[in-house]
C-alpha positions in Angstrom: 0.0 0.2 -0.1 1.4 3.7 -0.9 0.8 6.5 1.2 1.7 10.0 -0.3 4.2 11.4 1.7 4.2 15.0 2.7 6.4 16.4 5.4 5.5 19.8 6.7 9.1 21.2 7.3 10.8 21.7 4.2 14.0 19.6 3.3 13.9 18.0 6.9 12.9 14.6 5.9 14.4 13.1 2.5 12.5 9.9 2.5 10.4 7.3 4.5 11.4 3.6 4.2 11.6 0.5 5.7 15.1 -1.2 6.6 15.4 -4.8 8.0 16.7 -4.6 11.6 19.9 -6.5 10.8 20.7 -3.4 8.5 20.4 -0.9 10.5 23.5 0.8 12.1 24.4 0.2 15.9 26.2 3.3 16.1 27.4 6.5 14.3 30.5 4.5 12.8 29.0 1.6 11.8 29.2 1.4 8.1 26.8 -1.6 7.4 23.9 0.5 6.0 26.6 2.3 3.6 27.8 -1.0 2.4 24.7 -2.8 2.0 22.1 -0.2 1.1 24.3 2.8 0.0 23.0 4.7 2.8 25.1 7.1 5.4 24.8 6.0 9.0 23.8 9.7 9.8 20.8 9.2 8.2 19.6 7.0 10.9 20.1 9.5 13.9 16.8 9.1 15.0 16.7 5.6 15.4 20.3 4.8 16.8 19.5 5.4 20.2 16.7 2.3 20.2 18.5 -0.1 17.7 20.4 -2.2 20.6 17.2 -2.4 22.4 15.0 -3.6 19.5 17.4 -6.3 18.3 17.3 -7.3 21.9 13.8 -7.5 22.4 13.4 -9.4 18.8 16.3 -11.9 19.9 13.9 -12.6 23.1 11.0 -13.0 21.6 12.4 -15.4 18.6 14.6 -17.8 20.2 
């Protein structure tokens, strides 16, 4: 399902996409997203604080 994406702040949000949890960076210097998807780790600055906890949460529920 496609949703028309209309941010209210100009040039603040470049794109809204889904990424596999394993491909998200765990810190600013982690080059995993750059190597796998061509996206800078800095692009994930809003989710970086939550990645480790999300991975732990998923691992606990999927043994």
